[in-house]
C-alpha positions as CSV (number, residue, x, y, z in Angstrom):
1,M,22.7,-44.3,25.0
2,P,22.2,-43.5,29.4
3,G,25.4,-42.8,29.7
4,K,25.9,-40.1,26.6
5,K,22.5,-38.3,27.6
6,T,23.3,-38.4,31.5
7,K,27.0,-36.5,29.6
8,Q,25.0,-33.8,28.3
9,S,22.8,-33.1,30.5
10,K,26.0,-32.4,32.8
11,L,27.2,-30.2,30.3
12,K,24.2,-28.6,29.8
13,K,23.9,-27.6,33.6
14,R,27.6,-26.3,33.0
15,A,28.4,-23.7,36.0
16,G,27.4,-19.7,34.0
17,V,28.0,-16.2,35.3
18,F,25.2,-15.7,38.0
19,D,27.3,-19.4,39.8
20,V,30.6,-17.8,39.3
21,A,29.3,-14.4,41.0
22,R,27.2,-16.0,44.2
23,E,30.6,-18.5,44.9
24,A,33.2,-15.2,44.4
25,G,30.5,-13.1,46.6
26,V,30.5,-10.6,43.9
27,S,28.0,-9.4,41.7
28,V,27.3,-10.5,37.4
29,A,28.6,-7.4,36.8
30,T,32.0,-7.7,39.0
31,V,32.4,-11.1,36.8
32,S,32.0,-9.2,33.6
33,R,34.6,-7.6,34.4
34,A,37.6,-9.3,35.9
35,F,37.4,-11.2,32.3
36,N,36.5,-7.7,30.0
37,L,37.7,-5.1,32.0
38,P,40.7,-6.2,34.7
39,D,41.7,-2.5,35.3
40,L,38.2,-2.0,37.1
41,V,38.1,-4.2,39.5
42,S,41.5,-5.3,42.7
43,E,43.6,-7.8,41.8
44,D,42.3,-9.8,44.5
45,V,38.8,-9.7,43.3
46,R,39.7,-10.7,39.7
47,R,41.9,-13.5,40.8
48,R,39.8,-15.1,43.1
49,V,36.9,-14.8,40.0
50,L,39.0,-16.2,37.5
51,A,40.2,-19.1,40.2
52,I,36.7,-20.0,40.4
53,S,35.7,-19.2,37.4
54,Q,38.6,-22.0,36.8
55,R,37.1,-24.8,39.3
56,L,33.6,-24.4,38.2
57,G,34.8,-24.5,34.6
58,Y,32.9,-21.2,33.7
59,A,35.9,-20.1,30.8
60,A,35.9,-23.4,29.0
61,N,32.1,-23.1,28.3
62,P,31.7,-22.0,24.4
63,A,28.9,-19.7,25.4
64,A,31.1,-17.8,28.2
65,K,32.8,-15.2,25.9
66,A,29.4,-13.9,25.1
67,L,28.3,-14.0,28.6
68,R,30.8,-12.6,30.2
69,S,30.7,-9.6,27.4
70,R,27.0,-9.6,27.6
71,K,26.3,-6.0,29.2
72,T,23.6,-6.0,31.8
73,H,22.0,-2.5,30.8
74,I,20.3,-1.6,34.8
75,V,21.6,1.1,37.1
76,G,20.5,1.8,39.5
77,A,19.5,4.9,42.1
78,A,19.5,4.7,45.7
79,I,17.4,7.6,47.5
80,P,16.5,8.9,51.0
81,T,12.3,8.0,50.5
82,L,9.9,8.1,46.9
83,D,7.3,10.2,49.6
84,Y,8.8,13.3,48.8
85,A,8.1,14.6,44.9
86,I,10.7,16.6,44.3
87,F,13.1,13.4,44.7
88,A,10.3,11.3,42.6
89,K,10.6,14.3,39.8
90,M,15.0,13.7,39.8
91,I,14.5,9.7,39.5
92,N,11.9,10.0,36.4
93,H,14.1,12.1,34.6
94,F,17.1,9.7,35.8
95,Q,15.5,6.7,34.5
96,D,13.6,8.1,31.1
97,T,17.4,10.0,30.0
98,F,19.2,6.1,30.4
99,A,15.7,4.8,29.2
100,Q,16.6,6.1,25.3
101,H,20.3,4.5,25.5
102,G,18.3,1.2,26.2
103,Y,19.0,0.8,30.4
104,I,16.4,0.4,33.2
105,T,16.7,1.8,36.6
106,I,15.9,0.1,40.2
107,V,15.5,2.4,42.5
108,A,16.1,1.2,46.3
109,T,14.1,3.3,49.5
110,T,17.1,4.0,51.8
111,G,15.6,6.1,54.2
112,F,18.5,8.7,56.4
113,E,20.7,6.4,58.0
114,H,23.5,5.6,56.7
115,A,24.2,1.9,57.4
116,N,20.6,2.0,55.3
117,V,23.0,3.3,52.1
118,F,25.3,1.1,52.4
119,E,23.7,-2.0,51.9
120,K,21.4,-0.5,49.9
121,V,24.4,-0.1,47.3
122,K,25.6,-3.0,47.9
123,T,21.6,-5.2,47.2
124,L,22.1,-3.0,43.5
125,V,25.2,-4.0,42.5
126,D,24.6,-7.5,43.1
127,R,21.8,-7.3,41.0
128,G,24.2,-6.4,38.4
129,A,23.5,-2.5,38.7
130,E,26.5,-0.6,36.4
131,A,26.4,2.5,37.4
132,L,24.4,3.9,40.1
133,L,23.4,7.2,41.6
134,L,23.4,7.9,45.6
135,V,21.9,11.5,47.1
136,G,24.0,13.8,49.6
137,A,27.2,13.5,51.2
138,I,28.5,9.7,51.4
139,E,30.1,10.0,55.6
140,D,29.2,6.2,56.0
141,P,33.4,4.9,56.2
142,A,32.5,1.2,55.1
143,L,30.7,2.6,51.8
144,V,33.4,5.3,51.6
145,R,35.8,2.3,51.6
146,Y,33.7,0.1,49.2
147,L,33.6,3.0,46.8
148,K,37.2,4.1,46.7
149,E,37.6,0.1,45.3
150,P,37.1,0.7,41.2
151,H,33.7,-0.8,41.6
152,I,31.7,1.2,39.1
153,P,30.3,5.1,37.6
154,V,29.3,6.9,40.9
155,V,27.8,10.1,40.8
156,T,25.9,11.6,44.1
157,T,23.4,14.3,43.9
158,Y,22.0,17.3,46.4
159,S,24.6,18.1,48.0
160,Y,27.7,20.0,46.1
161,I,30.9,18.5,47.5
162,P,33.8,19.3,45.3
163,E,36.1,17.1,48.2
164,E,33.9,14.4,47.9
165,I,35.4,10.5,46.7
166,V,32.8,10.5,44.3
167,P,32.0,13.0,41.3
168,C,28.8,15.4,42.7
169,I,26.5,17.3,40.8
170,G,23.8,19.4,42.8
171,F,23.8,22.8,44.6
172,D,25.3,24.3,47.7
173,N,22.3,24.4,49.9
174,Y,23.9,26.8,52.3
175,A,23.8,29.3,49.8
176,A,20.5,28.7,48.8
177,T,19.1,29.2,52.5
178,Q,21.1,32.5,52.7
179,S,19.1,33.4,50.1
180,A,16.1,32.7,51.9
181,M,17.7,34.6,54.7
182,E,18.7,37.5,53.2
183,Y,15.2,37.9,51.2
184,L,13.6,38.1,54.8
185,A,15.9,39.6,56.2
186,D,15.5,42.8,52.9
187,L,12.1,42.7,54.4
188,G,13.2,44.1,57.3
189,H,12.5,41.0,59.4
190,R,14.4,40.7,63.0
191,N,12.8,37.3,64.8
192,F,13.1,34.7,62.7
193,A,12.7,30.2,64.0
194,M,13.4,27.5,61.7
195,I,11.6,24.1,60.8
196,A,14.8,21.6,60.0
197,G,14.9,18.3,59.7
198,S,17.1,15.6,61.8
199,P,20.6,16.5,61.0
200,K,21.2,13.1,61.9
201,G,22.3,11.3,58.0
202,S,21.4,14.6,55.9
203,D,23.8,16.9,54.9
204,R,21.7,18.8,53.5
205,Q,19.8,19.8,57.2
206,R,23.1,20.2,58.8
207,T,24.3,22.6,56.2
208,R,21.1,23.9,55.7
209,I,21.1,24.9,60.1
210,A,24.2,26.1,59.5
211,A,23.7,28.6,56.9
212,Y,20.5,29.8,59.3
213,K,22.5,29.6,62.2
214,D,25.3,31.8,60.5
215,F,22.9,33.9,59.0
216,I,21.7,35.0,62.0
217,G,24.8,35.6,63.8
218,A,26.3,37.8,61.2
219,R,23.5,39.8,60.8
220,Q,23.4,39.9,64.5
221,L,19.4,39.2,64.2
222,E,17.1,37.2,66.6
223,G,16.0,33.4,66.6
224,E,20.0,32.4,66.3
225,E,18.4,28.5,68.5
226,N,14.9,28.9,67.8
227,I,15.0,26.1,65.9
228,I,12.4,23.1,66.1
229,I,13.0,19.5,64.4
230,R,10.7,17.3,63.2
231,D,10.2,14.7,60.1
232,F,8.7,15.8,56.5
233,T,5.3,15.5,56.6
234,I,2.4,18.1,56.8
235,R,1.7,17.0,60.4
236,D,5.2,17.7,62.0
237,G,5.2,21.4,60.2
238,A,1.7,21.8,62.1
239,E,2.6,20.7,65.3
240,A,5.8,22.5,64.7
241,M,4.1,25.5,64.3
242,R,2.1,25.0,67.2
243,A,5.3,24.3,68.9
244,L,6.9,27.9,66.7
245,L,4.3,29.7,68.7
246,V,4.3,28.9,72.0
247,K,8.3,29.1,72.6
248,Y,8.9,31.3,70.0
249,P,6.1,33.7,69.7
250,D,8.1,37.1,68.9
251,T,8.6,35.2,66.2
252,T,8.1,37.2,62.2
253,A,10.3,35.0,59.7
254,L,9.8,31.1,59.3
255,V,12.4,29.6,57.2
256,C,11.3,25.9,56.5
257,N,13.8,23.5,55.1
258,T,11.0,21.4,53.0
259,D,8.2,22.9,51.6
260,V,6.0,19.2,52.9
261,V,6.9,20.8,56.1
262,A,5.7,24.4,55.3
263,F,2.3,22.9,53.5
264,G,1.7,22.0,57.4
265,A,2.3,25.2,59.2
266,L,0.3,27.2,56.6
267,S,-2.5,24.7,57.6
268,E,-2.0,25.1,61.4
269,S,-1.7,28.9,61.2
270,R,-5.2,29.1,59.5
271,R,-7.1,27.1,61.6
272,L,-5.2,29.0,64.6
273,G,-5.5,32.3,63.1
274,I,-2.3,33.6,62.4
275,R,-2.5,34.9,59.4
276,I,0.2,34.5,56.6
277,P,1.8,36.8,56.0
278,Q,1.1,39.6,57.4
279,D,1.6,38.0,61.3
280,I,5.0,35.7,60.1
281,S,6.1,35.3,56.7
282,V,6.9,31.5,55.6
283,V,10.0,30.4,52.9
284,G,9.6,26.7,51.7
285,F,12.5,24.9,50.5
286,D,11.8,23.1,47.6
287,D,9.4,24.1,44.6
288,A,7.4,21.7,45.1
289,E,4.3,20.6,42.3
290,Y,1.7,22.8,44.8
291,A,3.6,24.8,46.0
292,A,2.1,27.8,43.7
293,Q,-1.2,26.6,44.9
294,L,-0.9,27.0,48.5
295,D,-3.3,29.7,50.2
296,P,-0.6,32.3,50.2
297,P,1.4,31.0,47.4
298,L,4.8,29.5,49.2
299,T,7.4,31.8,47.9
300,T,10.6,28.4,48.2
301,I,13.7,28.1,47.1
302,A,13.7,26.3,43.6
303,V,15.8,23.2,44.0
304,P,16.8,21.6,39.9
305,A,15.2,18.3,40.8
306,E,15.0,17.4,36.9
307,E,19.0,18.7,36.0
308,M,20.8,16.2,38.0
309,G,18.2,13.3,37.0
310,R,19.0,14.0,33.5
311,L,22.6,15.2,34.1
312,S,23.2,12.7,36.7
313,A,21.9,9.8,33.7
314,E,24.3,11.3,30.8
315,M,27.3,11.4,32.9
316,L,27.3,7.9,34.0
317,H,26.2,7.3,30.0
318,M,29.9,9.1,29.4
319,S,31.5,6.7,31.9
320,L,30.2,3.5,31.2
321,S,30.8,4.3,27.4
322,T,33.7,6.1,27.3
323,G,35.5,4.8,31.0
324,E,36.0,8.4,31.9
325,S,35.1,9.5,35.3
326,P,31.9,11.4,35.4
327,R,32.4,15.1,36.4
328,F,31.7,17.3,39.5
329,V,28.9,19.7,38.3
330,R,27.1,22.6,40.6
331,L,23.6,23.7,39.5
332,D,21.5,26.4,40.9
333,S,19.4,27.1,43.0
334,Q,16.6,29.5,42.3
335,L,14.5,31.8,45.0
336,I,10.6,32.1,44.0
337,V,9.0,34.7,45.4
338,R,5.3,34.5,46.0
339,K,2.7,35.5,48.4
340,S,3.8,33.9,51.6
341,A,6.7,36.8,52.4
342,C,6.0,40.5,53.3
343,P,7.3,42.7,55.4
344,P,6.9,42.7,59.5
345,R,4.1,44.3,60.9
346,G,5.6,45.5,64.0
347,L,6.9,42.8,66.6
348,K,4.1,42.3,68.9
349,Q,4.2,38.9,70.6
350,L,1.4,35.8,69.7
351,R,-0.7,35.4,72.6
352,L,-2.7,32.2,71.4
353,A,-4.4,30.5,74.0
354,S,-5.1,27.3,71.6
355,A,-1.7,26.4,70.9
356,V,-0.5,25.6,74.3
């Protein structure tokens, strides 16, 4: 009969978990937790989800219990960019480790603006991410408030900050930078410069710049303000090298905050006839795969990208399985000595008409 057919059709179209999530303005994972793990959501959210579920008839659905208890098996990662191999390496190990447990990883790139991180985090959670990996310090007040609510397990990487609001699995950028400075100073260098990324939106760059300045001041060396800010590209590294030769011509030791910038600096030096390391010693940061293949092979700071990815996945999976919070883990960075630094050979000015 037509009436019976209509009733059956309505039953088939009864609201599901996605309808409840959309109506409540929360993620599917949050709806599931409101029913199954109420301690992990705020009381206001739980009440709203339950009220909307009742209004939509979600709880009356015979399949609702199964839907509510089903995990998405999705995890999210919000990182600045995939253009840098060092971030890609971490994400590869993160997703490979989670894949062994049946999870898929959604990656969102944020750039280096705090507001973008918050928006991408919300998007990942709304798409069902059960856990999140972030990069760097959590500084956006809106994101801080969001993560203080009991949403999902989160870890942040690339910075080790004991007082961070979520567990960190990272390394000490300050100590890493000072190890490079110590190496160059021990070679006899006294005239330093740095090519850094913008400190805006990057606690890693701010920390490395602070470490550079503190070391110069403590050792009474030259170059505390000899810092050139550029983006992280080979072209920017080349442009920064030209600017350095004009503004700070007495420089004998250059610290680059990424290997890609060091790549550009080495290439431009060769084009201008500057000998590396005889005229200027150069140290990078990251130990990218190509660092050992540069001419000369680049002395650099190796960061534990693989370990950060693997341990982040292991910690988050443990948290999802047991309910325990991930631990703070400080990993080691390492100075890799190759051929791009040597003792200074005099302090004569480098006069380059071609660089002007």
